[in-house]
C-alpha angles and dihedrals in degrees: 000000000000117000123204119204100185108040123138128190117205130181107228096171091110094064113119115255130194126192130194131177139169139088093294098040096105092048092047093051091046090050087055090055095258117138112219132204114255100227136040120266094029134106142198138189117232124222086258090059096252113146110224117195122188105209097175142347092292105013127094137176122197127193127192122232120243092268101040141078100190094126091056089053091050090051091054091048091050094046102133133026117321116201109247095356 
């Protein structure tokens, strides 16, 4: 049996998430300064620590890091109807 001496378990379910989908989702995210993965079912972490998941051709899920609230700011920017998103 393997023993780990320095293992931490942290609940990250409270991190803010933001989802966007539609034919203009990638362009809208890129216009907001968010880098996006090129293919579906891939992810990347931005320099700001935001986790960006590409779930499909036009569907993205973003998750803040522990010390950031970027997704909340995106939500406020997107408040309202976005054409094609």
